[in-house]
PDB file with one MODEL, atoms N, CA, C and O in Angstrom:
MODEL        1
ATOM      1  N   MET A   1      20.122 -40.934  -3.688  1.00  0.00           N
ATOM      2  CA  MET A   1      19.647 -40.007  -2.255  1.00  0.00           C
ATOM      3  C   MET A   1      18.285 -40.689  -2.322  1.00  0.00           C
ATOM      4  O   MET A   1      17.664 -41.006  -3.336  1.00  0.00           O
ATOM      5  N   LYS A   2      17.903 -40.871  -0.903  1.00  0.00           N
ATOM      6  CA  LYS A   2      16.965 -41.956  -0.929  1.00  0.00           C
ATOM      7  C   LYS A   2      15.806 -40.885  -0.836  1.00  0.00           C
ATOM      8  O   LYS A   2      15.957 -39.759  -0.361  1.00  0.00           O
ATOM      9  N   LYS A   3      14.424 -41.477  -1.445  1.00  0.00           N
ATOM     10  CA  LYS A   3      13.306 -40.343  -1.452  1.00  0.00           C
ATOM     11  C   LYS A   3      12.694 -41.244  -0.120  1.00  0.00           C
ATOM     12  O   LYS A   3      12.883 -42.421   0.187  1.00  0.00           O
ATOM     13  N   TYR A   4      11.646 -39.863   0.713  1.00  0.00           N
ATOM     14  CA  TYR A   4      10.998 -40.743   1.474  1.00  0.00           C
ATOM     15  C   TYR A   4       9.658 -40.072   1.416  1.00  0.00           C
ATOM     16  O   TYR A   4       9.445 -38.864   1.520  1.00  0.00           O
ATOM     17  N   LEU A   5       8.649 -41.187   1.204  1.00  0.00           N
ATOM     18  CA  LEU A   5       7.264 -40.649   1.222  1.00  0.00           C
ATOM     19  C   LEU A   5       6.469 -40.381   2.663  1.00  0.00           C
ATOM     20  O   LEU A   5       6.403 -41.222   3.559  1.00  0.00           O
ATOM     21  N   LEU A   6       5.873 -39.037   2.716  1.00  0.00           N
ATOM     22  CA  LEU A   6       5.058 -39.086   3.877  1.00  0.00           C
ATOM     23  C   LEU A   6       4.058 -40.139   4.262  1.00  0.00           C
ATOM     24  O   LEU A   6       3.181 -40.502   3.477  1.00  0.00           O
ATOM     25  N   ASN A   7       4.235 -40.782   5.859  1.00  0.00           N
ATOM     26  CA  ASN A   7       3.614 -41.877   5.954  1.00  0.00           C
ATOM     27  C   ASN A   7       3.474 -42.786   5.289  1.00  0.00           C
ATOM     28  O   ASN A   7       2.378 -43.307   5.080  1.00  0.00           O
ATOM     29  N   SER A   8       4.825 -43.266   4.697  1.00  0.00           N
ATOM     30  CA  SER A   8       4.879 -44.817   4.046  1.00  0.00           C
ATOM     31  C   SER A   8       5.620 -45.017   4.878  1.00  0.00           C
ATOM     32  O   SER A   8       6.453 -44.237   5.340  1.00  0.00           O
ATOM     33  N   PRO A   9       5.317 -46.539   5.294  1.00  0.00           N
ATOM     34  CA  PRO A   9       6.438 -47.428   5.940  1.00  0.00           C
ATOM     35  C   PRO A   9       7.194 -47.644   5.454  1.00  0.00           C
ATOM     36  O   PRO A   9       7.114 -47.447   4.242  1.00  0.00           O
ATOM     37  N   GLN A  10       8.265 -48.108   5.908  1.00  0.00           N
ATOM     38  CA  GLN A  10       9.562 -48.052   5.398  1.00  0.00           C
ATOM     39  C   GLN A  10      10.029 -49.933   6.012  1.00  0.00           C
ATOM     40  O   GLN A  10      10.228 -50.142   7.209  1.00  0.00           O
ATOM     41  N   SER A  11      10.111 -50.878   5.136  1.00  0.00           N
ATOM     42  CA  SER A  11      10.076 -52.187   5.496  1.00  0.00           C
ATOM     43  C   SER A  11      12.077 -52.569   5.756  1.00  0.00           C
ATOM     44  O   SER A  11      13.001 -52.612   4.943  1.00  0.00           O
ATOM     45  N   GLU A  12      12.033 -52.734   6.967  1.00  0.00           N
ATOM     46  CA  GLU A  12      13.625 -52.603   7.104  1.00  0.00           C
ATOM     47  C   GLU A  12      14.400 -54.108   6.723  1.00  0.00           C
ATOM     48  O   GLU A  12      15.553 -54.315   6.344  1.00  0.00           O
ATOM     49  N   VAL A  13      13.407 -54.940   6.955  1.00  0.00           N
ATOM     50  CA  VAL A  13      13.783 -56.311   6.845  1.00  0.00           C
ATOM     51  C   VAL A  13      13.617 -56.805   5.430  1.00  0.00           C
ATOM     52  O   VAL A  13      12.414 -56.620   5.248  1.00  0.00           O
ATOM     53  N   PRO A  14      14.157 -57.383   4.190  1.00  0.00           N
ATOM     54  CA  PRO A  14      13.640 -57.299   3.047  1.00  0.00           C
ATOM     55  C   PRO A  14      13.024 -58.736   3.002  1.00  0.00           C
ATOM     56  O   PRO A  14      13.407 -59.732   3.617  1.00  0.00           O
ATOM     57  N   GLY A  15      11.944 -58.603   2.098  1.00  0.00           N
ATOM     58  CA  GLY A  15      10.730 -60.044   2.356  1.00  0.00           C
ATOM     59  C   GLY A  15       9.824 -59.842   3.033  1.00  0.00           C
ATOM     60  O   GLY A  15       8.703 -60.270   2.758  1.00  0.00           O
ATOM     61  N   ILE A  16      10.121 -59.058   4.207  1.00  0.00           N
ATOM     62  CA  ILE A  16       9.092 -58.852   5.294  1.00  0.00           C
ATOM     63  C   ILE A  16       7.725 -58.581   4.979  1.00  0.00           C
ATOM     64  O   ILE A  16       6.768 -58.933   5.668  1.00  0.00           O
ATOM     65  N   ASP A  17       7.658 -57.760   3.604  1.00  0.00           N
ATOM     66  CA  ASP A  17       6.066 -57.291   3.407  1.00  0.00           C
ATOM     67  C   ASP A  17       5.569 -58.643   2.672  1.00  0.00           C
ATOM     68  O   ASP A  17       4.521 -59.216   2.970  1.00  0.00           O
ATOM     69  N   SER A  18       6.557 -59.115   1.570  1.00  0.00           N
ATOM     70  CA  SER A  18       5.693 -60.293   0.864  1.00  0.00           C
ATOM     71  C   SER A  18       5.293 -61.244   2.326  1.00  0.00           C
ATOM     72  O   SER A  18       4.127 -61.608   2.475  1.00  0.00           O
ATOM     73  N   LEU A  19       6.126 -61.523   3.139  1.00  0.00           N
ATOM     74  CA  LEU A  19       5.837 -62.685   4.180  1.00  0.00           C
ATOM     75  C   LEU A  19       4.353 -62.008   5.010  1.00  0.00           C
ATOM     76  O   LEU A  19       3.596 -62.862   5.473  1.00  0.00           O
ATOM     77  N   PHE A  20       4.032 -60.837   5.154  1.00  0.00           N
ATOM     78  CA  PHE A  20       3.080 -60.461   5.665  1.00  0.00           C
ATOM     79  C   PHE A  20       1.888 -60.560   4.537  1.00  0.00           C
ATOM     80  O   PHE A  20       0.827 -60.991   4.989  1.00  0.00           O
ATOM     81  N   ALA A  21       1.895 -60.326   3.555  1.00  0.00           N
ATOM     82  CA  ALA A  21       0.940 -60.666   2.691  1.00  0.00           C
ATOM     83  C   ALA A  21       0.533 -61.882   2.282  1.00  0.00           C
ATOM     84  O   ALA A  21      -0.671 -62.064   2.103  1.00  0.00           O
ATOM     85  N   GLU A  22       1.400 -62.853   2.079  1.00  0.00           N
ATOM     86  CA  GLU A  22       1.320 -63.931   2.547  1.00  0.00           C
ATOM     87  C   GLU A  22       0.505 -64.800   3.534  1.00  0.00           C
ATOM     88  O   GLU A  22      -0.102 -65.858   3.372  1.00  0.00           O
ATOM     89  N   MET A  23       0.708 -63.931   4.709  1.00  0.00           N
ATOM     90  CA  MET A  23       0.003 -64.609   5.848  1.00  0.00           C
ATOM     91  C   MET A  23      -1.604 -64.033   5.965  1.00  0.00           C
ATOM     92  O   MET A  23      -2.526 -64.697   6.439  1.00  0.00           O
ATOM     93  N   ILE A  24      -1.731 -62.585   5.400  1.00  0.00           N
ATOM     94  CA  ILE A  24      -3.266 -62.318   5.302  1.00  0.00           C
ATOM     95  C   ILE A  24      -4.014 -62.818   4.181  1.00  0.00           C
ATOM     96  O   ILE A  24      -5.228 -62.646   4.076  1.00  0.00           O
ATOM     97  N   LEU A  25      -3.082 -63.636   3.069  1.00  0.00           N
ATOM     98  CA  LEU A  25      -3.467 -64.119   1.921  1.00  0.00           C
ATOM     99  C   LEU A  25      -4.424 -65.523   3.019  1.00  0.00           C
ATOM    100  O   LEU A  25      -5.618 -65.824   3.008  1.00  0.00           O
ATOM    101  N   ASP A  26      -3.381 -66.034   3.766  1.00  0.00           N
ATOM    102  CA  ASP A  26      -3.781 -67.779   3.979  1.00  0.00           C
ATOM    103  C   ASP A  26      -4.835 -67.488   4.987  1.00  0.00           C
ATOM    104  O   ASP A  26      -5.644 -68.370   5.276  1.00  0.00           O
ATOM    105  N   LYS A  27      -4.886 -66.259   5.570  1.00  0.00           N
ATOM    106  CA  LYS A  27      -5.946 -66.188   6.857  1.00  0.00           C
ATOM    107  C   LYS A  27      -7.379 -65.933   6.065  1.00  0.00           C
ATOM    108  O   LYS A  27      -8.504 -66.322   6.381  1.00  0.00           O
ATOM    109  N   ALA A  28      -7.008 -65.248   5.076  1.00  0.00           N
ATOM    110  CA  ALA A  28      -8.310 -65.041   4.008  1.00  0.00           C
ATOM    111  C   ALA A  28      -9.047 -66.184   3.467  1.00  0.00           C
ATOM    112  O   ALA A  28     -10.267 -66.340   3.489  1.00  0.00           O
ATOM    113  N   LEU A  29      -7.984 -67.116   2.883  1.00  0.00           N
ATOM    114  CA  LEU A  29      -8.629 -68.070   2.401  1.00  0.00           C
ATOM    115  C   LEU A  29      -9.005 -69.374   3.758  1.00  0.00           C
ATOM    116  O   LEU A  29      -9.970 -70.138   3.773  1.00  0.00           O
ATOM    117  N   LEU A  30      -8.437 -69.320   4.279  1.00  0.00           N
ATOM    118  CA  LEU A  30      -8.902 -70.375   5.527  1.00  0.00           C
ATOM    119  C   LEU A  30     -10.325 -69.713   6.202  1.00  0.00           C
ATOM    120  O   LEU A  30     -11.184 -70.534   6.526  1.00  0.00           O
ATOM    121  N   THR A  31     -10.594 -68.353   6.415  1.00  0.00           N
ATOM    122  CA  THR A  31     -12.100 -67.638   6.657  1.00  0.00           C
ATOM    123  C   THR A  31     -12.802 -68.394   5.693  1.00  0.00           C
ATOM    124  O   THR A  31     -13.701 -69.132   6.097  1.00  0.00           O
ATOM    125  N   PHE A  32     -12.457 -68.314   4.077  1.00  0.00           N
ATOM    126  CA  PHE A  32     -13.188 -68.405   3.271  1.00  0.00           C
ATOM    127  C   PHE A  32     -13.759 -69.979   3.286  1.00  0.00           C
ATOM    128  O   PHE A  32     -14.897 -70.332   3.595  1.00  0.00           O
ATOM    129  N   ARG A  33     -12.793 -70.707   2.921  1.00  0.00           N
ATOM    130  CA  ARG A  33     -12.946 -72.137   3.113  1.00  0.00           C
ATOM    131  C   ARG A  33     -13.887 -72.632   4.317  1.00  0.00           C
ATOM    132  O   ARG A  33     -14.787 -73.457   4.158  1.00  0.00           O
ATOM    133  N   LYS A  34     -13.540 -71.976   5.637  1.00  0.00           N
ATOM    134  CA  LYS A  34     -14.500 -72.489   6.873  1.00  0.00           C
ATOM    135  C   LYS A  34     -15.979 -72.012   6.412  1.00  0.00           C
ATOM    136  O   LYS A  34     -16.951 -72.765   6.363  1.00  0.00           O
ATOM    137  N   GLU A  35     -15.983 -70.889   6.142  1.00  0.00           N
ATOM    138  CA  GLU A  35     -17.390 -70.315   5.559  1.00  0.00           C
ATOM    139  C   GLU A  35     -18.196 -70.934   4.434  1.00  0.00           C
ATOM    140  O   GLU A  35     -19.399 -70.734   4.263  1.00  0.00           O
ATOM    141  N   GLN A  36     -17.564 -71.566   3.819  1.00  0.00           N
ATOM    142  CA  GLN A  36     -17.897 -72.515   2.648  1.00  0.00           C
ATOM    143  C   GLN A  36     -18.399 -73.641   3.421  1.00  0.00           C
ATOM    144  O   GLN A  36     -19.593 -73.831   3.189  1.00  0.00           O
ATOM    145  N   LEU A  37     -17.939 -74.385   4.191  1.00  0.00           N
ATOM    146  CA  LEU A  37     -17.851 -75.511   4.846  1.00  0.00           C
ATOM    147  C   LEU A  37     -19.303 -75.210   5.651  1.00  0.00           C
ATOM    148  O   LEU A  37     -20.324 -75.871   5.460  1.00  0.00           O
ATOM    149  N   GLU A  38     -19.194 -74.139   6.539  1.00  0.00           N
ATOM    150  CA  GLU A  38     -20.119 -73.921   7.071  1.00  0.00           C
ATOM    151  C   GLU A  38     -21.993 -73.885   7.031  1.00  0.00           C
ATOM    152  O   GLU A  38     -22.997 -74.160   7.688  1.00  0.00           O
ATOM    153  N   GLN A  39     -21.416 -73.218   5.476  1.00  0.00           N
ATOM    154  CA  GLN A  39     -23.042 -73.330   4.553  1.00  0.00           C
ATOM    155  C   GLN A  39     -23.330 -74.558   3.761  1.00  0.00           C
ATOM    156  O   GLN A  39     -24.386 -74.670   3.139  1.00  0.00           O
ATOM    157  N   LYS A  40     -22.583 -75.311   3.769  1.00  0.00           N
ATOM    158  CA  LYS A  40     -22.667 -76.755   3.491  1.00  0.00           C
ATOM    159  C   LYS A  40     -23.418 -77.648   4.423  1.00  0.00           C
ATOM    160  O   LYS A  40     -24.403 -78.380   4.334  1.00  0.00           O
ATOM    161  N   ILE A  41     -22.592 -77.312   5.327  1.00  0.00           N
ATOM    162  CA  ILE A  41     -23.297 -77.958   6.719  1.00  0.00           C
ATOM    163  C   ILE A  41     -24.484 -77.798   6.712  1.00  0.00           C
ATOM    164  O   ILE A  41     -25.298 -78.718   6.631  1.00  0.00           O
ATOM    165  N   ASP A  42     -24.858 -76.142   6.830  1.00  0.00           N
ATOM    166  CA  ASP A  42     -26.550 -75.842   7.183  1.00  0.00           C
ATOM    167  C   ASP A  42     -26.997 -76.605   6.033  1.00  0.00           C
ATOM    168  O   ASP A  42     -27.901 -77.376   6.353  1.00  0.00           O
ATOM    169  N   GLN A  43     -26.742 -76.649   5.044  1.00  0.00           N
ATOM    170  CA  GLN A  43     -27.549 -77.149   3.796  1.00  0.00           C
ATOM    171  C   GLN A  43     -27.733 -78.643   3.798  1.00  0.00           C
ATOM    172  O   GLN A  43     -28.787 -79.023   3.289  1.00  0.00           O
ATOM    173  N   SER A  44     -26.848 -79.654   4.310  1.00  0.00           N
ATOM    174  CA  SER A  44     -26.838 -80.984   4.582  1.00  0.00           C
ATOM    175  C   SER A  44     -28.190 -81.110   5.702  1.00  0.00           C
ATOM    176  O   SER A  44     -29.134 -81.891   5.582  1.00  0.00           O
ATOM    177  N   LEU A  45     -27.972 -80.065   6.856  1.00  0.00           N
ATOM    178  CA  LEU A  45     -28.916 -80.223   7.949  1.00  0.00           C
ATOM    179  C   LEU A  45     -30.200 -80.213   7.370  1.00  0.00           C
ATOM    180  O   LEU A  45     -31.049 -80.992   7.804  1.00  0.00           O
ATOM    181  N   ARG A  46     -30.487 -79.348   6.345  1.00  0.00           N
ATOM    182  CA  ARG A  46     -31.468 -78.759   6.081  1.00  0.00           C
ATOM    183  C   ARG A  46     -32.261 -80.177   5.013  1.00  0.00           C
ATOM    184  O   ARG A  46     -33.460 -80.369   4.811  1.00  0.00           O
ATOM    185  N   ASP A  47     -31.324 -80.802   4.611  1.00  0.00           N
ATOM    186  CA  ASP A  47     -31.581 -81.746   3.089  1.00  0.00           C
ATOM    187  C   ASP A  47     -31.596 -83.340   4.318  1.00  0.00           C
ATOM    188  O   ASP A  47     -31.642 -84.476   3.847  1.00  0.00           O
ATOM    189  N   ARG A  48     -31.556 -83.120   5.606  1.00  0.00           N
ATOM    190  CA  ARG A  48     -31.312 -84.277   6.416  1.00  0.00           C
ATOM    191  C   ARG A  48     -30.525 -85.310   5.584  1.00  0.00           C
ATOM    192  O   ARG A  48     -31.034 -86.342   5.146  1.00  0.00           O
ATOM    193  N   ASN A  49     -28.963 -84.865   5.362  1.00  0.00           N
ATOM    194  CA  ASN A  49     -28.376 -85.548   4.663  1.00  0.00           C
ATOM    195  C   ASN A  49     -27.377 -85.920   6.048  1.00  0.00           C
ATOM    196  O   ASN A  49     -26.611 -85.048   6.458  1.00  0.00           O
ATOM    197  N   LYS A  50     -27.427 -86.920   6.555  1.00  0.00           N
ATOM    198  CA  LYS A  50     -26.653 -87.266   7.643  1.00  0.00           C
ATOM    199  C   LYS A  50     -24.963 -87.709   7.206  1.00  0.00           C
ATOM    200  O   LYS A  50     -23.961 -87.331   7.813  1.00  0.00           O
ATOM    201  N   GLU A  51     -24.992 -88.447   6.206  1.00  0.00           N
ATOM    202  CA  GLU A  51     -23.495 -88.780   5.909  1.00  0.00           C
ATOM    203  C   GLU A  51     -22.512 -87.640   5.100  1.00  0.00           C
ATOM    204  O   GLU A  51     -21.286 -87.670   4.993  1.00  0.00           O
ATOM    205  N   GLU A  52     -23.436 -86.662   4.585  1.00  0.00           N
ATOM    206  CA  GLU A  52     -22.658 -85.266   4.153  1.00  0.00           C
ATOM    207  C   GLU A  52     -22.146 -84.638   5.050  1.00  0.00           C
ATOM    208  O   GLU A  52     -20.954 -84.335   5.102  1.00  0.00           O
ATOM    209  N   PHE A  53     -23.084 -84.342   5.948  1.00  0.00           N
ATOM    210  CA  PHE A  53     -23.225 -83.790   7.518  1.00  0.00           C
ATOM    211  C   PHE A  53     -22.112 -84.168   7.768  1.00  0.00           C
ATOM    212  O   PHE A  53     -21.246 -83.333   7.509  1.00  0.00           O
ATOM    213  N   LEU A  54     -21.643 -85.448   8.323  1.00  0.00           N
ATOM    214  CA  LEU A  54     -20.790 -86.149   8.879  1.00  0.00           C
ATOM    215  C   LEU A  54     -19.494 -85.588   8.455  1.00  0.00           C
ATOM    216  O   LEU A  54     -18.709 -84.946   9.152  1.00  0.00           O
ATOM    217  N   ARG A  55     -19.352 -86.004   6.908  1.00  0.00           N
ATOM    218  CA  ARG A  55     -18.237 -85.708   6.004  1.00  0.00           C
ATOM    219  C   ARG A  55     -17.785 -84.265   6.662  1.00  0.00           C
ATOM    220  O   ARG A  55     -16.854 -84.043   7.437  1.00  0.00           O
ATOM    221  N   LEU A  56     -18.849 -83.266   6.040  1.00  0.00           N
ATOM    222  CA  LEU A  56     -18.323 -81.694   6.289  1.00  0.00           C
ATOM    223  C   LEU A  56     -17.896 -81.450   7.601  1.00  0.00           C
ATOM    224  O   LEU A  56     -16.888 -80.769   7.789  1.00  0.00           O
ATOM    225  N   THR A  57     -18.894 -82.181   9.049  1.00  0.00           N
ATOM    226  CA  THR A  57     -18.142 -81.641  10.273  1.00  0.00           C
ATOM    227  C   THR A  57     -17.035 -81.912  10.413  1.00  0.00           C
ATOM    228  O   THR A  57     -16.233 -81.160  10.966  1.00  0.00           O
ATOM    229  N   GLU A  58     -16.731 -83.125   9.910  1.00  0.00           N
ATOM    230  CA  GLU A  58     -15.095 -83.812  10.256  1.00  0.00           C
ATOM    231  C   GLU A  58     -13.928 -83.174   9.352  1.00  0.00           C
ATOM    232  O   GLU A  58     -12.748 -83.291   9.683  1.00  0.00           O
ATOM    233  N   GLU A  59     -14.331 -82.488   8.183  1.00  0.00           N
ATOM    234  CA  GLU A  59     -13.503 -81.701   7.222  1.00  0.00           C
ATOM    235  C   GLU A  59     -13.185 -80.282   8.424  1.00  0.00           C
ATOM    236  O   GLU A  59     -12.127 -79.915   8.936  1.00  0.00           O
ATOM    237  N   LEU A  60     -14.368 -79.834   8.539  1.00  0.00           N
ATOM    238  CA  LEU A  60     -14.302 -78.348   9.135  1.00  0.00           C
ATOM    239  C   LEU A  60     -13.702 -78.757  10.562  1.00  0.00           C
ATOM    240  O   LEU A  60     -12.788 -78.008  10.907  1.00  0.00           O
ATOM    241  N   ASN A  61     -14.007 -79.771  11.464  1.00  0.00           N
ATOM    242  CA  ASN A  61     -12.958 -79.689  12.862  1.00  0.00           C
ATOM    243  C   ASN A  61     -11.518 -79.934  12.550  1.00  0.00           C
ATOM    244  O   ASN A  61     -10.659 -79.475  13.303  1.00  0.00           O
ATOM    245  N   GLN A  62     -11.233 -80.544  11.619  1.00  0.00           N
ATOM    246  CA  GLN A  62     -10.032 -80.870  11.143  1.00  0.00           C
ATOM    247  C   GLN A  62      -9.287 -79.958  10.939  1.00  0.00           C
ATOM    248  O   GLN A  62      -8.139 -80.035  11.376  1.00  0.00           O
ATOM    249  N   ILE A  63      -9.698 -78.855  10.237  1.00  0.00           N
ATOM    250  CA  ILE A  63      -9.288 -77.320   9.939  1.00  0.00           C
ATOM    251  C   ILE A  63      -8.930 -76.776  11.127  1.00  0.00           C
ATOM    252  O   ILE A  63      -7.851 -76.237  11.377  1.00  0.00           O
ATOM    253  N   ARG A  64     -10.066 -76.960  12.027  1.00  0.00           N
ATOM    254  CA  ARG A  64     -10.124 -75.803  13.119  1.00  0.00           C
ATOM    255  C   ARG A  64      -8.951 -76.517  13.825  1.00  0.00           C
ATOM    256  O   ARG A  64      -8.035 -75.811  14.248  1.00  0.00           O
ATOM    257  N   LYS A  65      -8.900 -77.821  13.984  1.00  0.00           N
ATOM    258  CA  LYS A  65      -8.098 -78.625  14.792  1.00  0.00           C
ATOM    259  C   LYS A  65      -6.303 -78.165  14.269  1.00  0.00           C
ATOM    260  O   LYS A  65      -5.407 -77.707  14.978  1.00  0.00           O
ATOM    261  N   ASP A  66      -6.283 -78.493  12.848  1.00  0.00           N
ATOM    262  CA  ASP A  66      -4.984 -78.076  12.436  1.00  0.00           C
ATOM    263  C   ASP A  66      -4.130 -76.410  12.515  1.00  0.00           C
ATOM    264  O   ASP A  66      -2.931 -76.159  12.633  1.00  0.00           O
ATOM    265  N   HIS A  67      -5.401 -75.432  12.388  1.00  0.00           N
ATOM    266  CA  HIS A  67      -4.773 -74.266  12.743  1.00  0.00           C
ATOM    267  C   HIS A  67      -5.198 -73.553  13.945  1.00  0.00           C
ATOM    268  O   HIS A  67      -5.291 -72.326  13.963  1.00  0.00           O
ATOM    269  N   GLU A  68      -5.443 -74.250  14.885  1.00  0.00           N
ATOM    270  CA  GLU A  68      -5.362 -74.315  16.345  1.00  0.00           C
ATOM    271  C   GLU A  68      -4.249 -74.687  16.944  1.00  0.00           C
ATOM    272  O   GLU A  68      -4.128 -74.094  18.016  1.00  0.00           O
ATOM    273  N   GLU A  69      -3.219 -75.552  16.673  1.00  0.00           N
ATOM    274  CA  GLU A  69      -1.973 -75.777  17.175  1.00  0.00           C
ATOM    275  C   GLU A  69      -0.983 -75.077  16.225  1.00  0.00           C
ATOM    276  O   GLU A  69       0.215 -75.357  16.263  1.00  0.00           O
ATOM    277  N   LYS A  70      -1.487 -74.166  15.375  1.00  0.00           N
ATOM    278  CA  LYS A  70      -0.416 -73.449  14.696  1.00  0.00           C
ATOM    279  C   LYS A  70      -0.691 -71.778  15.127  1.00  0.00           C
ATOM    280  O   LYS A  70       0.057 -70.843  14.840  1.00  0.00           O
ATOM    281  N   ASP A  71      -1.743 -71.715  15.753  1.00  0.00           N
ATOM    282  CA  ASP A  71      -1.766 -70.323  16.467  1.00  0.00           C
ATOM    283  C   ASP A  71      -1.176 -69.753  17.820  1.00  0.00           C
ATOM    284  O   ASP A  71      -1.272 -70.170  18.974  1.00  0.00           O
ATOM    285  N   VAL A  72      -0.732 -68.996  17.445  1.00  0.00           N
ATOM    286  CA  VAL A  72       0.188 -68.426  18.825  1.00  0.00           C
ATOM    287  C   VAL A  72      -0.185 -67.065  19.091  1.00  0.00           C
ATOM    288  O   VAL A  72      -0.433 -66.119  18.343  1.00  0.00           O
ATOM    289  N   THR A  73      -0.158 -67.247  20.824  1.00  0.00           N
ATOM    290  CA  THR A  73      -0.810 -65.737  20.822  1.00  0.00           C
ATOM    291  C   THR A  73       0.503 -65.361  21.764  1.00  0.00           C
ATOM    292  O   THR A  73       1.141 -66.132  22.482  1.00  0.00           O
ATOM    293  N   VAL A  74       0.704 -64.014  21.554  1.00  0.00           N
ATOM    294  CA  VAL A  74       2.095 -63.547  22.186  1.00  0.00           C
ATOM    295  C   VAL A  74       1.256 -62.389  23.562  1.00  0.00           C
ATOM    296  O   VAL A  74       1.959 -61.764  24.356  1.00  0.00           O
TER     297      VAL A  74
ENDMDL
END
């Protein structure tokens, strides 16, 4: 006999919950990495470190470009 909990979503597709959790984790890690880079970019500006600024902005732009191509709006 199946037990049903009130207000508990039941997954009809095996593995969908773990896929969803992985997507959330990936998004959180991406957001964290972009925030880290932005802080380091700000610091490089304060330090007037042009080389570091250029390196970090290139990395941030590449991350944005890579994930912009993957984002699909429905």
